C-alpha positions as semicolon CSV with decimal commas, in nm:
position;residue;x (nm);y (nm);z (nm)
1;M;-0,005;0,011;0,007
2;L;0,117;0,366;-0,083
3;S;0,219;0,539;0,233
4;E;-0,001;0,824;0,362
5;V;0,058;1,167;0,460
6;T;-0,139;1,488;0,526
7;A;-0,109;1,816;0,350
8;I;-0,025;2,123;0,590
9;R;0,086;2,390;0,330
10;Y;-0,065;2,475;-0,043
11;V;0,261;2,612;-0,202
12;T;0,171;2,712;-0,550
13;P;-0,024;2,558;-0,839
14;L;0,142;2,430;-1,148
15;R;-0,051;2,579;-1,449
16;E;0,123;2,355;-1,698
17;G;-0,106;2,085;-1,624
18;G;-0,449;2,078;-1,743
19;S;-0,575;1,942;-1,401
20;L;-0,415;2,218;-1,220
21;P;-0,201;2,028;-0,979
22;G;-0,029;2,216;-0,695
23;I;0,277;2,176;-0,490
24;V;0,214;2,099;-0,152
25;E;0,412;2,040;0,179
26;A;0,326;1,743;0,394
27;D;0,343;1,652;0,760
28;D;0,653;1,416;0,680
29;L;0,839;1,713;0,565
30;G;0,812;1,600;0,202
31;T;0,727;1,844;-0,097
32;Y;0,488;1,662;-0,333
33;V;0,321;1,739;-0,676
34;M;-0,059;1,696;-0,567
35;K;-0,329;1,578;-0,828
36;F;-0,681;1,627;-0,675
37;T;-0,986;1,418;-0,680
38;G;-1,191;1,728;-0,735
39;A;-1,004;1,818;-1,108
40;G;-1,231;1,804;-1,405
41;Q;-1,054;1,487;-1,519
42;G;-1,209;1,290;-1,227
43;R;-1,074;0,994;-1,007
44;K;-0,983;0,781;-1,306
45;T;-0,679;1,014;-1,384
46;L;-0,558;0,941;-1,041
47;V;-0,617;0,550;-1,086
48;A;-0,421;0,566;-1,385
49;E;-0,129;0,751;-1,219
50;V;-0,118;0,493;-0,943
51;V;-0,147;0,154;-1,176
52;C;0,097;0,304;-1,427
53;G;0,355;0,486;-1,208
54;Q;0,358;0,166;-0,992
55;L;0,434;-0,059;-1,284
56;G;0,677;0,155;-1,406
57;R;0,874;0,173;-1,096
58;R;0,843;-0,214;-1,059
59;L;0,998;-0,234;-1,416
60;G;1,273;-0,043;-1,346
61;F;1,178;0,318;-1,486
62;R;1,253;0,626;-1,277
63;V;0,913;0,741;-1,185
64;P;0,862;0,976;-0,877
65;D;0,751;0,804;-0,549
66;L;0,365;0,823;-0,513
67;V;0,195;0,882;-0,161
68;R;-0,181;0,897;-0,077
69;I;-0,250;1,246;0,068
70;Q;-0,510;1,372;0,297
71;L;-0,633;1,704;0,220
72;D;-0,808;1,937;0,468
73;P;-0,971;2,228;0,230
74;V;-0,914;2,478;0,502
75;I;-0,556;2,499;0,391
76;G;-0,666;2,676;0,091
77;L;-0,877;2,966;0,265
78;S;-0,579;3,197;0,205
79;E;-0,515;3,105;-0,151
80;P;-0,616;3,419;-0,363
81;D;-0,697;3,238;-0,670
82;Q;-1,063;3,141;-0,686
83;E;-1,009;2,842;-0,923
84;V;-0,772;2,719;-0,684
85;Q;-0,985;2,739;-0,398
86;E;-1,272;2,575;-0,549
87;L;-1,051;2,295;-0,639
88;L;-0,957;2,249;-0,291
89;K;-1,293;2,261;-0,169
90;A;-1,396;1,996;-0,386
91;S;-1,105;1,776;-0,294
92;G;-1,131;1,725;0,062
93;G;-1,022;1,359;0,191
94;L;-0,788;1,138;-0,014
95;N;-0,565;1,265;-0,306
96;L;-0,254;1,151;-0,483
97;G;0,109;1,295;-0,449
98;M;0,411;1,271;-0,642
99;D;0,749;1,337;-0,495
100;Y;0,856;1,676;-0,604
101;L;1,182;1,680;-0,788
102;P;1,343;2,019;-0,712
103;G;1,574;2,161;-1,013
104;S;1,441;1,915;-1,268
105;L;1,429;2,014;-1,610
106;G;1,165;1,949;-1,878
107;F;1,301;1,691;-2,125
108;D;1,418;1,829;-2,466
109;P;1,509;1,587;-2,746
110;L;1,768;1,838;-2,883
111;A;1,949;1,894;-2,543
112;F;1,945;1,549;-2,393
113;A;2,074;1,226;-2,555
114;V;1,877;0,899;-2,507
115;S;2,009;0,567;-2,582
116;A;1,803;0,330;-2,850
117;E;1,772;0,081;-2,551
118;E;1,633;0,325;-2,320
119;A;1,422;0,491;-2,582
120;G;1,277;0,143;-2,683
121;R;1,209;0,060;-2,310
122;V;1,008;0,382;-2,258
123;V;0,824;0,329;-2,616
124;W;0,733;-0,023;-2,519
125;F;0,602;0,075;-2,162
126;D;0,374;0,361;-2,308
127;A;0,247;0,108;-2,575
128;L;0,161;-0,120;-2,335
129;I;-0,034;0,151;-2,114
130;G;-0,168;0,316;-2,415
131;N;-0,021;0,651;-2,323
132;V;-0,127;0,924;-2,569
133;D;0,059;1,204;-2,366
134;R;0,431;1,154;-2,440
135;S;0,463;1,319;-2,760
136;W;0,699;1,572;-2,861
137;R;0,420;1,836;-2,821
138;N;0,421;1,738;-2,443
139;P;0,708;1,500;-2,334
140;N;0,579;1,441;-1,970
141;M;0,939;1,356;-1,894
142;L;1,181;1,537;-1,659
143;V;1,582;1,537;-1,670
144;W;1,706;1,530;-1,291
145;H;2,057;1,472;-1,158
146;G;2,126;1,374;-1,531
147;Q;1,861;1,096;-1,571
148;L;1,524;1,075;-1,733
149;W;1,231;1,065;-1,516
150;L;0,867;0,981;-1,644
151;I;0,583;1,183;-1,506
152;D;0,208;1,240;-1,558
153;H;0,053;0,897;-1,652
154;G;-0,317;1,041;-1,604
155;A;-0,384;1,016;-1,981
156;T;-0,307;0,642;-1,998
157;M;-0,521;0,340;-2,009
158;I;-0,811;0,519;-2,204
159;W;-1,007;0,206;-2,197
160;H;-1,103;0,239;-1,835
161;H;-1,322;0,516;-1,938
162;G;-1,564;0,300;-2,123
163;W;-1,494;-0,070;-2,005
164;R;-1,723;-0,204;-2,283
165;G;-1,427;-0,182;-2,524
166;L;-1,201;-0,395;-2,317
167;E;-1,163;-0,667;-2,542
168;A;-1,054;-0,446;-2,824
169;A;-0,831;-0,248;-2,589
170;A;-0,630;-0,575;-2,542
171;G;-0,531;-0,583;-2,887
172;K;-0,528;-0,216;-2,988
173;P;-0,186;-0,103;-3,180
174;Y;0,007;0,176;-3,088
175;D;0,130;0,459;-3,304
176;A;0,445;0,576;-3,186
177;S;0,517;0,819;-3,465
178;D;0,500;1,141;-3,265
179;H;0,636;0,977;-2,950
180;V;0,921;1,222;-2,812
181;L;1,166;0,942;-2,838
182;A;1,089;0,831;-3,193
183;S;1,382;1,018;-3,304
184;F;1,628;0,816;-3,117
185;A;1,577;0,483;-3,297
186;P;1,407;0,315;-3,022
187;D;1,482;-0,068;-2,987
188;V;1,137;-0,179;-2,922
189;A;1,232;-0,539;-3,017
190;A;1,490;-0,569;-2,713
191;A;1,269;-0,387;-2,490
192;A;0,967;-0,626;-2,556
193;E;1,199;-0,916;-2,510
194;A;1,335;-0,807;-2,179
195;L;1,007;-0,659;-2,024
196;A;0,721;-0,847;-2,141
197;P;0,815;-1,162;-1,948
198;R;0,816;-0,938;-1,625
199;I;0,451;-0,878;-1,666
200;T;0,289;-1,137;-1,477
201;E;-0,028;-1,188;-1,311
202;E;0,120;-1,167;-0,964
203;L;0,306;-0,827;-1,046
204;L;-0,003;-0,660;-1,186
205;T;-0,231;-0,787;-0,900
206;E;0,050;-0,633;-0,672
207;V;0,038;-0,303;-0,869
208;V;-0,340;-0,257;-0,887
209;A;-0,371;-0,334;-0,499
210;D;-0,229;0,005;-0,436
211;V;-0,528;0,198;-0,568
212;P;-0,795;0,287;-0,300
213;D;-1,075;0,129;-0,268
214;E;-1,264;0,455;-0,284
215;W;-1,132;0,534;-0,634
216;L;-1,278;0,218;-0,770
217;T;-1,634;0,208;-0,609
218;D;-1,958;0,255;-0,804
219;E;-1,803;0,138;-1,124
220;P;-2,074;0,051;-1,354
221;G;-2,072;-0,323;-1,472
222;F;-1,851;-0,405;-1,152
223;D;-1,958;-0,581;-0,834
224;G;-1,690;-0,384;-0,626
225;P;-1,335;-0,260;-0,628
226;D;-1,187;-0,597;-0,653
227;A;-1,362;-0,681;-0,981
228;V;-1,258;-0,342;-1,122
229;R;-0,873;-0,447;-1,026
230;R;-0,910;-0,765;-1,194
231;A;-1,012;-0,606;-1,515
232;Y;-0,686;-0,387;-1,506
233;V;-0,479;-0,718;-1,462
234;E;-0,668;-0,884;-1,729
235;V;-0,614;-0,642;-2,006
236;L;-0,256;-0,534;-1,915
237;L;-0,157;-0,885;-1,891
238;E;-0,291;-0,967;-2,255
239;R;-0,148;-0,651;-2,388
240;A;0,185;-0,725;-2,268
241;A;0,231;-1,052;-2,452
242;T;0,199;-0,898;-2,815
243;V;0,202;-0,501;-2,784
244;G;0,557;-0,491;-2,911
245;A;0,452;-0,620;-3,255
246;R;0,201;-0,377;-3,302
247;I;0,404;-0,057;-3,240
248;T;0,419;0,182;-3,529
249;L;0,722;0,438;-3,589
250;G;0,623;0,635;-3,884
251;E;0,670;0,999;-4,003
252;R;0,611;1,243;-3,720
253;T;0,325;1,499;-3,775
254;G;0,354;1,871;-3,733
255;E;0,647;2,103;-3,681
256;E;0,976;2,045;-3,515
257;P;0,957;1,907;-3,154
258;S;1,182;2,133;-2,972
259;K;1,129;2,502;-2,921
260;A;1,499;2,525;-2,757
261;P;1,667;2,878;-2,771
262;E;1,909;2,938;-3,053
263;W;2,210;2,934;-2,840
264;L;2,122;2,573;-2,718
265;R;2,043;2,473;-3,072
266;V;2,400;2,601;-3,189
267;W;2,553;2,443;-2,896
268;V;2,405;2,088;-2,948
269;E;2,488;2,085;-3,322
270;G;2,860;2,170;-3,251
271;K;2,879;1,909;-2,997
272;A;2,736;1,640;-3,247
273;A;2,948;1,763;-3,515
274;R;3,281;1,691;-3,300
């Protein structure tokens, strides 16, 4: 089970995210990026964060530690932003936090090289969980202490927004043409060979057990939280076996991925030429 802390101070909103996450301090002296149950995307975003974040960590990816955060909306009374106040009021009780990585930088493919092996592992993992939000438009990766960290898995497992398509979800292909790591020649075959055997029923059962019952209750078509957990296990287990063969790496759509300043472009190009 995830450890549980209590938020004691709301520091600032992070307006880069559509769900308006915020930085909070907790009673364990930790600082966390908090995602709220009262946000417009709903509790399934938090479920996805837990399942995919915990699974990623078990597979060896660098993902910030996750915690359950208890929130008393009273901590937002002094917040001048009305939108933030309303969000805090709507999110009393249990929420989700991710360890804040101070000094981390947003990943830029022109400034940080990724090996074909690591790129392949990330692309395969995103294919497994159906991540539609790791594109060059929005990488959702950080560089911290010279290493790549994966964040923001709320837009994964789209199938859990409509369980009727569960069977089709297990065999759905994954188009990685716009993936932020597509330009690094990701070795997807090697990743599938290394990671697919590690996706076992036992592992997935342990991962989904970290999702709080209250985020899985009242799910249409299911008898209770354990039945919902079982559905996650089944689709991910079936998907892991064959998804590596259904990953497409085609021509990227849109403009160049990086908006790096000119001085950085010149530095990177000069470094590559040496």
